[in-house]
N, C-alpha and C positions, 0 to 999 in steps of 0.2 A: 663127420667129426663126432666123437662121443660127447655125451652130456657133461662128463667130468672134465673134458678138455675145454669146453665152452666156459664152465664155471671157473677153471683155473685162470683163464685169460681175462675174464671180466671182473674177477673178485677184487683185485687191487683198486680198480675204478670205483666199484660199489663201496669199498672200505673208505676210500678218500672222500667220496660224496657223503657218506654217513658222518665222518668226522667234521667235515665242513658244516653240515647242518646242525649237529648236536653239540659241538664243543667250541670253546674259545679258551683264552689263557686263564680264565677263572673257573671254567667248567670242563673237567675232563670226563672221560667215560671209561669204565672198568673193562678189563679183558672179557669177563664173563658176559657183560652186557653187549659188547661188540659181537661176540659169537652168537648170542641169542638173536640180536636184531638182524644179522646177516642170514641166519637160518630162517627167520620169518620171511625173508625175500627169496627163499628157496636155494640159498647158497650154503653148501656144506663147508665148514671151517673148524679147525681145532687150534689149540694154542701154538703148535709148531708152525702150521701154515700161516697163522696170523702174524707171528714174529717175522717170518720170511717175507710176507707181503709188505709189512711196515719197513723192513730193511730195503726192499726193492724201491718203494716210494721215495725214501730218503736218498737213495743212490741216484735217482733221476730228478732230484731237486724239489720234490713234493714233501716239504718238511713236516714230519710228524714228531711231536715232542712227547717225552715220557716222564711221568712222575712216579718214581719207584717207591714201594712200600710193601706192606703185607699183601696189598692188592695193587697191581700196576694200573695207572690211569694214563690215557693217551688223549692228546688234544692237538688242534691246529691253530696257529696264530695268524700266519700269513694268509690273506684272502684278497680278492679283487677289490672289495670295498669294506671299510669299517663302518660301524653303526652310524657315526655322525655324518659320514659321506652319504649314506643311504637316506638319512633323515633329510639332508639338503635336497636330494633328488626327489623325495616324496613331496616336500614343500613346494619345489619348483613345479611339479606336475599339478599339485592342488591349485597353485596360483595361476597357471597358464590357462587363459580363458578360451583359447582355440581348441583345447582338449575337452571333448564332451564329457558329461558326467559318467556315462557308461565306460568310456575308455579311461577316464581318470581312475575309476575303481579297479579296472583290469591292470593298469600299470602299477598302481600302488600295491596290489597283491603280488605282482611279479617282483617288485623291489623288496618286499618283505621276505620273499623266498630266497633272496640272495644273502640274507643275514643268518648268523648262527641263531640257535634257538633262543638264547637270552636276548640277543639283539632284536629278534623277530617279535618277541613279547613286548619289548619296549616300543618298537615301531608300530605295532598293532594298536597300542593304546594312545598313539599320537592323535590328539584331539585338536590340533591347530587347524582352524578354518579361516579361509581368506574371503573377504567380501568381494567376490569375483562373480560376474555374470557369465556362466559357462555357455558356450555356443552349442549349436545343435546339429551341425553337419557331421554325420557319422562317417562320411567318406574322406575325412580330413587326412587320415594316414595313407589311404590309397592315393589321394591327390598329391601328397608330398612325395611318395615313392615314385609316381609317374613323372612328376616334374623334375625330380633329382636325376632320374634316368635320362630325360631329355637334355638336361644340362651337361651330363657326363658324355653323352653321345653326340653333342653339338647338333641337336635336332630341334626344329621348331615344335611348339605344342599348341594345341587348340583346346578351348574350354568355353562353356557357357558361363556368363557372369550375371549375378542377380542381386537385387535389393529386396527388402521386405516392405510390403504395403501395410496399410492401416489394419488389415485383418490378419496380419502375420503370414501372408502367403508370399511366395516367391514371384517377383516380377523381373523378367529377364531383359537385360540391356541389349543394345545392338539389334533391335527388332527380333530378338530370340535367335539370332544367328551367332555362331561361335566366333570368339576372338582367335586369331592365329598370330602368335608372337614368337620372338626369338628370346628364350629364357636366358638370363645371366646368372642369377643367384637366388637362393632362398634366404630370407632374413627375418629374424625374430625382433620385433620392435614394438614398444608401447602395448604390450600384452597381446599382440596379434602376430600371425605368421604371414609373411608377404613373399610374393614372387616379384623380383625385379626383372623387367623385360623390355624389349624394344619392339614397338609396333612397326608394321611395314611402312616404308617411306619416311621414317623418323630416325633421328639420331639421339634424341633425349630418352631418358629412362622413365618408364612408368611403373608404378607399384600396384599390384593386385593382391587383395586379401585372399589367401588360400581357402579360408572357410566359406567364401562367397562363390566358389567355383563348383561347377557341375560338369559331368561328362568330360573329364580331362583325358586327352589322348596325345600320343606322340605323332608328329608329322614327319614327312621325309626330307624336305629341304634343309640344308645346313643353315644353322643360325648365324646371324650377324654377330660379330665380336665387338667387344668394347675394350678400351685400354684398361689394364688392370688397376692402374693408379686412380683413374676416374671412378671406377666402381668401389675401390677401397674407401675413398673419401665421401661417397654418396651418403652414407648414414649420418655423417657429421653435418652435412649441408642441409639435409632434408628433415623437417620437423614433422613427426607423426605421419610420415609417408606421404605428405602433401608436397609435391614438387612445385617449382616456380622459377622465376628468373634468378639465376645464380649470380650473386653479387658479393664483393668484398665489402664488409661493413665495419664501422668503428662504433664501439659502445663504451660507455663509462659506467663504472659501478662502485659501490662501497667495497672496501677491502674485505668486509665481513661476508660478502657475497661471492668471494672467489671460489669456494667449494662448489656452489651451484653452477658456476661457469665451467669449472673443470669437469663436473659430472656431465654437462651437456656437450662440451667440445673436446675434452681430453686434455692431455698435458702439453701438447705441441702448439700451444697458443702463443701469439706474439702479444706481450703485455708490457705496459709502461706505467711506472708509478709517477703520479702527478704531484706537484707541490701542495695541492689542496688536500692530499691524502686519498683522492680517488684513484682508481686504476683504469687505464685505457686499454681496451682489447681490440685486436683486429682478427676477424674470422670470416671464413667463407660460409655463406648461408644461401638458402633458396627462399626468396621472399614469398611468403604464403600466410594465410590466415592463422595457421597454427604457430608459426614463428612469431607473428604479432601477438597472438594470445599468450605465448610464453613470456614475451616482454612485459605484457600487461600484468601478469601474475606477480611480478617483482614489486608492484606497488611503488614504482619510482626508483627502486634500488638499482635498476639497470636502465640506462637511457641510451637510445639510438641517436647518434650524433652525425653520422655521415654514411654514404653520400646523400646529397640533398633529395634526390628523387625517392630514395628508400625511406627517408624521414617523412616525406610528404605522403607516401603510400601508407605508412604506419598511422599518421594522423587521420587520413581519410578513413582508414579501417576503424579506428576508434570512434569517429563521428557517426559512422553507419551503425555502430552498436548502441549508441545512446538513444533512449526513448525521446520522442518529441514532447513539447509542452502539452499537446493535445492528448498524447498517450498517458501522460502523468495525470492530467485532469480527469480522464475517463476511467482510470484504473479503479477497481473496487477498493474501498478503504479497509475492509476487514473480511473475515471468513464467512460472514453471514450473507454475502451477496449472492445473487442468482447464479452468476458464473461459477462460484465456488460450490454452491449446493448442488449444481447439476451433476457433479461427479459422485455424489453420495451413494447412488444406487446403480452405478455403472460398473461393469466388469470388463477388464481388458480382453480384447480379441486374442491376445497372445496367451492368456491364461485359459481361454476356452478352447484354443486350438494349439496344443503343444507340439504338433507335428510340424515338419519342415514346410509342408504345403505342396501343392501341385504346380507343374509348369504351366505358364500362361503364354498364349500365342502373341499377345501384344503388350507393350509396356504401358504402365501408368504414366500420366503426365508428370507426376512428381519424380519418377525414376528418370524420365527424359531430361528434366531440369537438372537433376543431380549429375547425369552423364555429361550434359553440356558444361556444367561447372567444372567437372573433372577434366574435360578436354582442355578448358582454358588454363587449368592449373598444371596440366601434364601429369595428373594423378588419377587413380581409379578408386 
């Protein structure tokens, strides 16, 4: 095929890409400027072929608008995303803690490239910063891709799972042996990305943080399945991905607190207005420390009232959080104490060692304890 034939076929595509990048409804581009910019890309074009290409694009639904005058200007309005949508995507990437700083910068650059030049300039000056601690696992996208492939193929997956120790090094759970689980779904919750999965011999769902995974691989056995309705309701029942005994609970709250309740449980709640002005709510939850913590943050505006064993568990949880009289008596009275001053010249191991750390053959006792706690909770 001759060079001229290649140019004739690719020219409309290059023209439309140019208009997408350079124009919008307030910024057109003149005929002569289009011809010049295409020639800079090694594509020969004149006014006649330019008009024919624009006519062809419009005929196939790629709308190119024209502003007539002594000099004709052309522009594109319809595009996949407008500037405000791209800004929302940029802010979401900036706020997502599981996306590393390096990948955050890469994604934001790609989002800017989707905008017209005027929008790109606006997005590039976006100085919104979120108070988010970005995680450091650069394999996060690879992990997500592999896990998603396992879910779609109904295959089990295996991975190493780790915590961080005092020095910022990885400590692998399960005696540094891989977990092999049946993946169900990927879920973004409370600023983290999770894999919902079933362990061998279990029917309950466990949640694993994707950023804490290493060496993710697809396995051959077909994964166990779970009822779609059960998985759909999992997010409402589980607080901060900590599983626990699933219970139907009754709570009472001030009417002013209804927005918070809806944000947590959705609009499909059973609610009853009481003569006292309080609202009674029935909801399915998993009893866990994070659920009890959520109740405590209401400062009494939400009260757990039934069933009795759930109320007793909540009370026991609160009592374990309270310092003893001895703790209060021995606590330093101000910042001049020895315990407070001992931090003055210390530097965090995490600051000294910004890398992810090396694999360790044995788990630290702290990681063992966390693993045991997670087993009791049904969470990871």
